[in-house]
N, C-alpha and C positions, 0 to 999 in steps of 0.2 A: 308516154306509155310505148311508145314505138320501141323505144331503146331498150326497155326491159323484154320485149318479144324477140327483138333481133339478136340480142347476145345469146340467149339461150339456144335459139334455133342454130346459131352459128358454131355453139358449142356442140350442140348434137349433130350436125354436119360433120365437124372435125372429127370428134369420135366414132362416128360411123365410118369415115375414110379410113381410120387408124384400124379400127376392126376387120373391115374389109382386106385391106391391105397384110395383117397378120395371118389371114385366113388363106390368103394366097400364097404364103411360103409354106413349102413343105416342111413338116416337122418329122424329121427322121429318128426313129427310136435305134440305136444302137449302144448296148450296153457295155460291150467289149470290145476292144481293138488292138491286136497285137501281132507279133510275130511269134510262130510257132518255137524259135529257138532264139538264145542270146547271140549266137554266132553262126557262120556257116564257112566252109572251104569250099573253094572252086578252083578248079583247073584253067591254069591262063589260056585263052583264047576260046573258052566255051562261052556259052550263053544259059541263062537260067530264066524260067518263068518265075517272077517274085509273086504272083496269085498263089504260087504252090506253098508260099510260106507265110503268107499273112491268114490270120484268124479273126473273122467278123462274126460278131454274135448279137443277137437282139433280134426284135420285131421285123425291122427292115434291112436286116444284112444284106439282103439280096439287092438292096438300093444304094449300097454305099458306091461313093465314088473316090476312088484312090490315086493319090498322084505319088511318084517315087522320085527320089533324087539322091544324089551320091556326093560326099563331101571331098572326093579326090576321083575326078575324070580319068585321069592316068593311071589308075589302078583297076577303076570299075566305071562304066558309063551305064547310064539308065536312058532306056526310050521306050515310051509307054510303060508296059510293065515286064519288057525283057531287060536284063541286066546281063552285060556283057563284061567279062574279066580281062581287062586292057594288058594289065601288067602285074608283076609280081609285088606284093605288098599287102597292106590294110587299108580299108576305107570302112566307114558308116554310111548305111543306106538308111533313109528316113521316109516312111510313108506317112501320109496325111489324108485322111478321110476329110474331103471338102465340105459335106453337110454338117458334120458336127466339129470339125476343126480338131478332132482327136488325131494325135500322131503316136507314131512307135518308131523305134531303131532297132537295125540287126548289124553286127559287125561281120564284115565279108574279108576274108583272109583269102588272097589269090597266091596258088604255088604254081612251081613250073610245071611243065607237063611232064618232060623227062629232063632231070639232071643227069647226067652221063659221069661215070667215075673216070678220073683222070690220073689217078695213082692211087698205089698201096705201098706202102711200108712197113717194115719191120724194126723194132727196137734195137735188135741185134743184128749185125751184117753176117754173122756165122756164129756157129753154135757147136761145141763137141760135148758129147754125153758119155759116160761110163754105160755099160751094159746093166739094165735094170734101173738107171735114174731117170727122173723127168723132169721137165722144165715147162713154163708157160708160155707161149708165144703171144705177142701181143701186135695185132695190125692196126695201123692209123690209115683210113680211106680218105681221100681228097677229091672233089671239095666235100665238106661236112655235111652239106645239104643234097649229098647225090640220093637218087629215087632208090637204087637198090644197093644196099649195103652187103648183101650176102656174099661169102667168102666160100670158095672150095679149098681145102687145103691137100696138098701132096708132098711126099718125100722123094727125093731121087737120090739113088745110091751111086 
């Protein structure tokens, strides 16, 4: 008879231990976890607070614990919640909420701070026009990714 009593008591103790352990673990209620945009453009050499781009919703949104990481540290590095635009290119930043294991990503494009114009060329080297006639001039700016491609046209006689 002792064996019949020991087995249920052992089972009861084990169940009690399992229930107590599960009660100690926080049950974070987060219904939605995402970035507020699919992509963002950042100027090389600047920093961004990633918390400004993340959206957490739910009863326990204020308890969210988020870890950020980059898939290309040469383009974008992440330390805590601070993203640093290291070099021109594209990288994906992933955010993971550690309590729920929910994750979200955002594409980060790093652009150069200021790409100066190194040259301007015209299709025609010279142009002769008769009085009253017109012609369309086309300029090519190099490099093609120059920051400011605005031209000021002038004619010398």
